[in-house]
C-alpha positions as CSV (number, residue, x, y, z in Angstrom):
1,M,-45.1,-2.7,-24.6
2,E,-45.7,-6.4,-25.2
3,R,-49.3,-7.6,-25.2
4,L,-50.6,-10.9,-23.8
5,K,-52.7,-12.9,-26.3
6,I,-56.2,-13.3,-24.8
7,Y,-59.3,-15.1,-26.0
8,M,-62.6,-13.2,-25.9
9,F,-66.1,-14.6,-25.4
10,D,-69.6,-13.1,-25.8
11,T,-71.0,-11.7,-22.5
12,T,-74.4,-13.2,-23.2
13,T,-73.8,-16.6,-24.7
14,F,-70.2,-17.0,-23.5
15,F,-69.3,-18.3,-27.0
16,Y,-65.8,-17.8,-28.2
17,I,-65.6,-14.7,-30.5
18,G,-61.9,-14.1,-31.2
19,E,-58.5,-13.1,-30.0
20,D,-57.2,-9.8,-28.7
21,G,-54.2,-8.6,-26.7
22,A,-54.1,-7.4,-23.1
23,Y,-51.7,-4.7,-22.0
24,P,-49.6,-4.8,-18.9
25,D,-51.1,-3.2,-15.8
26,P,-49.4,0.2,-15.4
27,M,-49.6,-0.2,-11.6
28,D,-48.2,-3.7,-11.7
29,P,-46.2,-4.6,-14.9
30,N,-46.1,-8.2,-13.9
31,N,-49.9,-8.5,-14.4
32,Y,-52.1,-7.8,-17.4
33,L,-55.4,-6.0,-17.8
34,I,-57.7,-8.7,-19.0
35,P,-61.4,-7.7,-19.6
36,S,-64.1,-9.6,-17.8
37,N,-65.1,-11.3,-21.1
38,G,-61.6,-12.5,-21.8
39,T,-59.1,-15.2,-20.7
40,A,-55.5,-16.1,-21.3
41,T,-56.5,-19.8,-21.7
42,P,-57.0,-20.7,-25.4
43,P,-60.3,-22.3,-26.4
44,P,-60.4,-25.9,-27.5
45,K,-60.6,-26.8,-31.2
46,V,-64.1,-27.5,-32.3
47,D,-65.8,-29.3,-35.3
48,K,-67.9,-27.3,-37.7
49,D,-71.1,-28.3,-35.8
50,Q,-69.7,-27.3,-32.4
51,V,-68.9,-24.1,-30.6
52,A,-66.5,-23.3,-27.8
53,Y,-68.0,-21.5,-24.8
54,Y,-66.4,-20.2,-21.6
55,D,-67.8,-21.4,-18.3
56,P,-67.2,-18.5,-15.8
57,I,-67.9,-20.7,-12.8
58,A,-65.5,-23.4,-13.7
59,Q,-63.2,-20.8,-15.3
60,G,-62.5,-22.9,-18.3
61,W,-63.7,-23.6,-21.8
62,G,-66.2,-26.2,-22.9
63,V,-67.6,-27.5,-26.2
64,K,-71.2,-28.0,-27.2
65,A,-73.3,-28.4,-30.2
66,K,-73.7,-25.2,-32.3
67,P,-77.2,-23.7,-31.8
68,K,-79.5,-24.0,-34.8
69,Q,-80.5,-20.8,-36.5
70,T,-84.1,-20.0,-36.0
71,T,-86.3,-18.0,-38.3
72,L,-88.5,-15.4,-36.7
73,L,-91.9,-14.9,-38.2
74,T,-93.4,-11.4,-38.5
75,S,-96.9,-12.4,-39.5
76,Q,-99.9,-12.1,-37.2
77,S,-99.8,-15.9,-36.8
78,S,-96.4,-15.7,-35.1
79,Q,-96.2,-17.1,-31.6
80,L,-93.9,-14.2,-30.6
81,S,-95.0,-10.5,-30.5
82,L,-93.0,-8.1,-32.7
83,Q,-91.5,-6.7,-29.5
84,E,-90.4,-10.2,-28.4
85,Q,-89.0,-10.8,-31.8
86,A,-87.0,-7.6,-31.8
87,K,-85.7,-8.4,-28.3
88,Q,-84.6,-11.8,-29.5
89,I,-82.8,-10.3,-32.5
90,L,-81.1,-7.7,-30.3
91,S,-79.9,-10.3,-27.8
92,T,-78.6,-12.7,-30.5
93,N,-76.8,-9.9,-32.4
94,D,-75.3,-8.3,-29.3
95,F,-71.8,-9.4,-30.2
96,R,-71.9,-7.2,-33.3
97,W,-72.0,-3.9,-31.3
98,S,-70.8,-4.8,-27.8
99,N,-67.6,-6.5,-28.9
100,P,-64.9,-3.8,-29.6
101,I,-62.9,-6.3,-31.6
102,K,-65.8,-7.0,-33.9
103,W,-67.0,-3.4,-34.0
104,N,-63.5,-2.2,-35.0
105,S,-63.4,-4.7,-37.9
106,Y,-66.4,-3.0,-39.6
107,T,-66.1,-0.1,-42.1
108,D,-67.7,3.2,-41.3
109,E,-70.6,2.3,-43.6
110,E,-71.2,-1.0,-41.9
111,R,-71.1,0.7,-38.5
112,Q,-73.7,3.1,-39.6
113,K,-75.9,0.3,-40.9
114,L,-75.6,-1.5,-37.6
115,T,-76.4,1.6,-35.6
116,N,-79.5,2.2,-37.8
117,F,-80.5,-1.5,-37.5
118,Y,-80.1,-1.4,-33.7
119,Q,-82.1,1.8,-33.4
120,Q,-84.9,0.3,-35.6
121,L,-85.0,-2.8,-33.3
122,V,-85.2,-0.6,-30.2
123,D,-88.0,1.4,-31.8
124,V,-90.0,-1.9,-32.3
125,V,-89.3,-2.9,-28.7
126,N,-90.6,0.5,-27.5
127,G,-93.7,0.3,-29.7
128,K,-92.6,3.1,-32.0
129,S,-92.4,0.9,-35.1
130,K,-94.3,-2.2,-36.3
131,T,-91.6,-3.4,-38.8
132,I,-88.7,-5.8,-38.0
133,P,-85.7,-4.4,-39.9
134,I,-83.4,-6.6,-42.0
135,L,-79.7,-6.1,-41.9
136,N,-78.0,-6.6,-45.2
137,F,-74.2,-6.8,-45.2
């Protein structure tokens, strides 16, 4: 069964995240089953300070400046509450656990670390913990 090369993008940021393969539709072998966060159109080449993103309305790729990393503060002087910080970390790391391509690239140990990290963040959001976890790997 020959697979069609597809290009995946994050469901939140729409940033390009990698390649995968789509299988033919068993009901119609002339069509392929492409997930909603994938396309058969390759992304454009980008410079190191840029990122490719998919525009679902225009149904095509675009290029924009790579977002700057932000450091979240956990001190009481922080402008964001711990719950808001945890929500922000969850949303910016969503690609790590919602993307099957990325998830399958991790070892069992890394998956367990991610699962624990995710649960600790959820505990902060739900008020069960007052410590922002740190993911090391």
